[in-house]
C-alpha positions in Angstrom: 0.2 -0.4 0.1 1.4 3.3 -1.1 2.3 5.7 1.6 -0.1 8.2 0.4 -2.8 5.8 0.6 -2.0 4.9 4.1 -1.9 8.3 5.4 -5.4 8.6 3.9 -7.1 5.4 5.4 -5.4 6.5 8.8 -7.1 10.2 8.3 -10.4 8.4 7.8 -10.0 6.2 10.6 -9.2 8.8 13.0 -11.7 11.2 12.3 -14.5 8.7 11.9 -13.1 7.3 15.1 -13.1 10.8 17.2 -16.2 12.0 16.3 -18.3 9.0 17.2 -16.0 7.9 20.1 -17.9 9.3 23.4 -21.0 8.9 21.7 -20.0 4.7 21.4 -18.6 5.0 24.9 -21.8 5.9 26.1 -23.8 3.2 24.2 -21.3 0.8 25.6 -21.4 1.4 29.2 -25.4 1.7 29.1 -25.8 -1.3 26.8 -23.8 -3.2 29.4 -26.5 -3.2 32.5 -29.1 -3.8 29.6 -28.1 -6.9 28.7 -28.9 -8.1 31.9 -32.0 -6.3 32.4 -33.8 -9.2 33.8 -31.3 -10.2 36.2 -31.2 -6.6 37.4 -35.0 -6.2 37.9 -35.2 -9.5 39.7 -32.2 -8.2 42.2 -33.9 -4.7 42.2 -37.2 -6.5 42.7 -39.1 -4.6 40.0 -39.8 -8.1 38.0 -43.1 -9.3 38.6 -43.6 -13.0 38.7 -47.0 -15.0 38.5 -47.8 -17.3 41.5 -47.6 -20.8 41.3 -51.0 -22.5 40.1 -52.2 -25.7 38.5 -50.9 -25.8 34.9 -54.6 -26.3 33.6 -55.6 -23.4 35.9 -58.3 -21.5 33.5 -57.9 -18.4 32.2 -59.7 -15.0 32.4 -60.7 -13.3 29.9 -59.0 -10.6 28.3 -61.8 -8.0 28.5 -61.9 -8.7 32.2 -58.1 -8.2 32.5 -58.8 -4.9 30.4 -61.3 -3.6 33.1 -59.2 -4.7 35.9 -56.5 -2.8 34.6 -58.7 0.2 33.5 -59.8 0.6 36.8 -56.4 1.4 38.2 -56.1 4.4 36.1 -59.8 5.4 35.3 -58.5 8.9 33.5 -56.0 6.8 30.9 -56.4 4.7 28.1 -54.9 1.6 27.1 -52.4 1.4 24.1 -51.0 -1.9 24.4 -51.5 -5.2 26.0 -48.4 -7.8 25.9 -47.1 -11.1 27.5 -43.4 -11.8 28.0 -42.0 -14.7 26.2 -41.2 -16.7 28.9 -44.7 -16.3 31.1 -48.4 -16.5 29.3 -49.8 -16.5 32.8 -49.3 -12.4 33.2 -50.5 -9.4 31.2 -48.9 -6.6 31.3 -51.2 -3.5 30.1 -50.0 -0.1 29.2 -52.2 2.9 29.7 -51.3 6.6 28.5 -53.4 9.8 29.0 -54.1 9.9 24.7 -53.6 7.3 22.1 -50.5 9.2 20.8 -46.8 8.1 21.3 -45.8 9.2 25.0 -43.1 8.7 27.4 -45.8 9.1 30.3 -47.5 5.9 30.7 -48.3 3.6 33.4 -47.9 -0.1 33.4 -50.3 -2.6 35.2 -49.3 -6.4 35.6 -52.6 -8.7 35.7 -52.4 -12.6 36.2 -53.9 -13.8 33.3 -55.6 -16.7 35.5 -57.4 -14.8 38.4 -57.5 -11.2 36.4 -55.7 -9.7 39.8 -53.6 -7.0 39.7 -49.8 -8.5 40.6 -48.2 -5.1 40.4 -47.6 -1.6 38.9 -43.8 -1.4 37.8 -42.7 1.9 36.8 -40.3 1.3 33.8 -40.4 5.4 33.2 -38.0 5.8 36.3 -35.0 4.4 38.0 -31.8 3.7 37.1 -32.4 1.4 34.3 -35.0 3.8 32.6 -31.9 6.2 32.3 -29.8 3.7 31.2 -31.9 2.7 28.3 -33.1 6.3 27.2 -29.6 7.4 27.2 -28.8 4.2 24.9 -31.8 4.5 22.6 -32.3 8.2 22.0 -30.4 10.2 24.5 -33.6 11.5 25.8 -34.4 13.4 22.6 -37.2 11.3 21.0 -36.6 10.5 17.1 -34.0 13.2 16.5 -31.9 11.4 19.1 -32.5 8.1 17.5 -31.3 9.6 14.2 -27.9 11.4 15.6 -27.0 7.8 17.1 -27.9 6.3 13.9 -25.5 8.9 12.2 -22.6 8.1 14.8 -23.4 4.3 14.2 -22.3 5.1 10.3 -19.2 6.8 11.6 -18.4 3.7 14.1 -18.7 1.1 10.5 -16.5 3.6 8.6 -14.1 3.5 11.3 -14.3 -0.4 11.8 -13.8 -0.7 8.0 -10.8 1.8 7.9 -9.1 0.3 11.2 -9.2 -3.6 9.4 -7.8 -1.8 6.2 -4.9 -0.2 8.3 -4.2 -4.0 10.6 -2.5 -5.4 7.7 0.1 -2.8 7.2 0.6 -2.1 10.6 1.3 -5.7 11.5 3.3 -6.8 8.7 6.4 -7.0 10.8 4.8 -7.9 14.0 3.4 -11.1 15.0 -0.4 -11.2 15.4 -1.3 -10.5 19.1 2.0 -9.1 19.8 2.0 -6.5 22.9 5.2 -4.9 23.4 5.0 -4.3 27.2 8.4 -3.6 27.2 8.0 -0.2 25.0 7.0 3.0 26.3 3.3 3.1 27.4 1.7 4.5 24.2 3.1 2.0 22.1 2.1 -0.5 24.3 -1.8 0.8 24.2 -1.2 0.9 20.6 -0.7 -3.0 20.3 -3.6 -3.5 22.7 -5.9 -1.5 20.9 -5.4 -2.9 17.7 -5.0 -6.4 19.1 -8.9 -6.0 20.7 -9.7 -4.2 17.9 -9.2 -7.0 15.7 -10.6 -9.9 17.7 -13.9 -7.9 18.3 -13.9 -6.6 14.5 -17.0 -8.9 13.4 -19.1 -8.5 16.5 -18.8 -4.9 17.0 -19.5 -4.3 13.3 -22.7 -6.8 13.4 -23.5 -5.1 16.9 -23.0 -1.7 15.5 -24.8 -2.2 12.1 -27.9 -3.8 13.8 -28.0 -0.8 16.0 -28.2 2.1 13.2 -30.6 -0.2 11.8 -32.6 0.0 15.0 -32.4 3.8 14.9 -34.6 3.7 11.8 -37.3 2.0 13.6 -39.9 4.7 14.1 -39.6 6.0 10.3 -39.8 2.3 8.6 -42.9 1.6 10.8 -44.4 5.1 9.4 -43.1 4.2 6.0 -44.9 0.7 6.1 -48.2 2.6 7.3 -47.8 5.2 4.6 -47.2 2.1 1.7 -49.3 -0.8 2.5 -51.6 -0.1 5.4 -52.9 2.9 3.9 -54.3 1.0 1.1 -55.8 -1.8 3.2 -57.5 0.8 5.5 -59.0 3.1 2.8 -62.5 2.4 3.7 -62.2 3.9 6.9 -60.2 7.1 6.1 -61.7 9.5 7.8 -63.2 7.8 10.6 -62.7 9.0 13.9 -61.2 6.5 16.4 -63.9 3.9 17.6 -65.5 4.9 21.0 -64.9 2.4 23.8 -68.4 1.7 24.3 -69.1 0.7 20.5 -65.8 -1.8 20.7 -67.0 -5.4 20.8 -65.8 -7.9 22.6 -61.5 -8.0 23.1 -61.2 -12.0 23.9 -63.4 -12.8 20.8 -61.2 -10.6 18.7 -58.0 -12.2 20.2 -59.5 -15.7 19.3 -60.3 -14.4 15.7 -56.6 -13.1 15.2 -55.5 -16.7 16.4 -57.7 -18.0 14.1 -56.2 -16.3 11.3 -52.6 -17.3 12.2 -52.8 -20.6 13.9 -49.5 -21.9 15.3 -48.4 -18.6 16.6 -48.2 -17.0 19.9 -49.2 -13.5 21.2 -46.5 -11.1 21.0 -48.7 -7.6 21.7 -51.8 -5.8 21.0 -52.2 -2.3 19.9 -55.3 -0.6 20.3 -57.5 1.4 17.8 -55.9 5.2 17.2 -52.4 4.0 18.4 -49.3 4.2 16.2 -49.4 0.4 15.5 -52.9 0.3 14.7 -55.9 2.5 12.9 -58.6 4.5 14.5 -61.0 1.6 13.4 -59.0 -1.5 14.2 -57.4 -3.7 16.9 -53.8 -4.9 15.6 -52.7 -8.4 17.0 -48.9 -8.8 16.2 -48.4 -12.7 16.4 -45.2 -14.5 16.3 -44.1 -17.7 15.2 -43.2 -20.8 17.4 -39.9 -21.6 15.9 -36.9 -19.9 16.7 -36.6 -18.2 13.5 -39.9 -16.9 13.3 -40.4 -16.5 16.6 -38.4 -13.2 15.9 -40.4 -12.3 13.0 -44.5 -10.9 13.5 -47.5 -11.2 12.0 -49.8 -8.4 11.6 -53.7 -9.2 12.3 -55.9 -6.0 11.8 -59.5 -7.3 13.3 -62.3 -4.5 13.3 -63.0 -2.9 16.8 -66.8 -3.0 16.7 -67.3 -6.4 15.0 -64.5 -8.3 16.3 -63.9 -9.9 13.0 -60.2 -10.6 11.0 -60.5 -7.3 8.3 -57.0 -7.9 6.9 -53.7 -9.9 7.8 -50.8 -8.5 5.9 -47.2 -9.8 5.6 -44.6 -7.7 7.0 -42.3 -6.3 3.9 -38.8 -7.1 3.7 -37.3 -3.9 5.7 -39.6 -4.8 8.7 -38.3 -8.3 8.5 -35.1 -7.0 8.2 -35.4 -4.8 11.2 -36.9 -7.6 13.4 -34.3 -10.2 12.1 -30.9 -7.5 13.3 -32.8 -7.1 16.7 -31.6 -10.4 18.4 -28.3 -9.6 16.6 -27.6 -6.4 18.4 -29.2 -7.7 22.2 -27.7 -10.9 22.0 -30.7 -12.6 23.7 -31.4 -15.6 21.8 -28.9 -18.1 23.6 -29.2 -17.6 27.1 -26.9 -16.5 30.3 -24.3 -17.8 28.4 -24.6 -15.6 25.2 -25.2 -12.9 27.8 -22.2 -13.0 29.1 -20.1 -13.5 26.1 -22.2 -10.3 24.9 -20.5 -8.5 28.2 -17.2 -9.6 27.4 -17.1 -8.2 24.2 -18.8 -5.0 25.7 -16.1 -4.6 28.2 -13.3 -5.4 25.5 -14.9 -3.0 23.4 -15.0 -0.4 25.7 -11.4 -1.0 26.3 -10.4 -0.5 22.3 -12.4 3.1 22.5 -10.7 4.3 25.6 -7.5 3.3 24.3 -8.1 4.8 21.2 -9.2 8.3 22.8 -6.3 7.8 24.8 -3.8 7.3 21.7 -5.2 10.6 20.3 -4.9 12.9 23.4 -1.2 11.6 23.8 -0.5 12.3 20.5 -1.9 15.9 20.9 0.6 16.4 23.8 3.8 15.3 22.2 5.6 16.9 19.5 7.3 13.6 18.2 6.3 12.8 14.8 2.1 12.3 14.0 1.0 8.9 14.4 0.6 8.8 10.8 4.1 8.7 9.9 4.8 6.4 12.9 2.1 4.1 11.1 3.9 4.7 7.4 7.2 4.1 9.1 6.2 0.7 10.5 4.5 -0.2 7.5 7.5 0.1 5.6 9.6 -2.2 7.9 11.1 0.3 10.7 11.0 -1.8 13.8 10.8 0.9 16.5 
């Protein structure tokens, strides 16, 4: 590789890394506790568990569940209802002041068998909430998500340019060499390169999938405009179906499950919310196989008649979004995968921190610039 080309790649790597490093450090630090959010929830006592009952215990009607949850917050509307993946004995009911998207929500956990309220955990406050918001949108909503997506793009540029530079830099050194007997800056440079190349694939995948996830809101909006608007054209201009005119939610759930057998409910979006239409309740069902369990099948049910109106397939871009999420979260392999994700996350924090250290040290030194050092090393000049 020519010296000029090497300097160009080095410039790209240095500045693409510098611009995004602090934000990537923030994402790695906040992502670490989020990997273990269920375990931390159990330790903090914020996780709600269903009491033990016989497996064949009868289940309460979903209409009764909603009635009980609504009674806890009579001034609010139900936006979503969901069940955790690992328990069909709980219903999580989310209530907000209006059907519009908001961070002002309350959660009521209801026993699916007895329709008794088991708890009202606050997911919108506390340590894990702060970690989640900093990780997802910096408390800035969609603008924060898109900004972090742009930082993710710079991260991918930094990873690719770093991989290009690794070969020339290590030409005269064995793989994994860390020159511990040399000055601290050189030692940290070796460690930075070693951990960087070891975590390269993981960091690229997590960075790319994280960037894709920042587009989730826009992709859902586009789906609604591109495909749902045609299906819902006959209902255009109609107001949100009043509560008093809505049919049985239990009957609507059963109709949706008949439409997509061999699936499990993921969540229900109520009329007027972002994932439904003013006239429909939207049921999002997931498959029961390892791969299909990451995909969703929407079923639109008329809120008045509880009859299925449509069951459109998700477009490829939403499928790609859903498939990318487990690759980002590392939540598909149980505790061993979580521990592996955490170790790689810590290694990445060291890569980012050492990169920042090397740049700061370089700024304070009158010594030749790093590009010159890199070119010299690539040319075979042992230091």
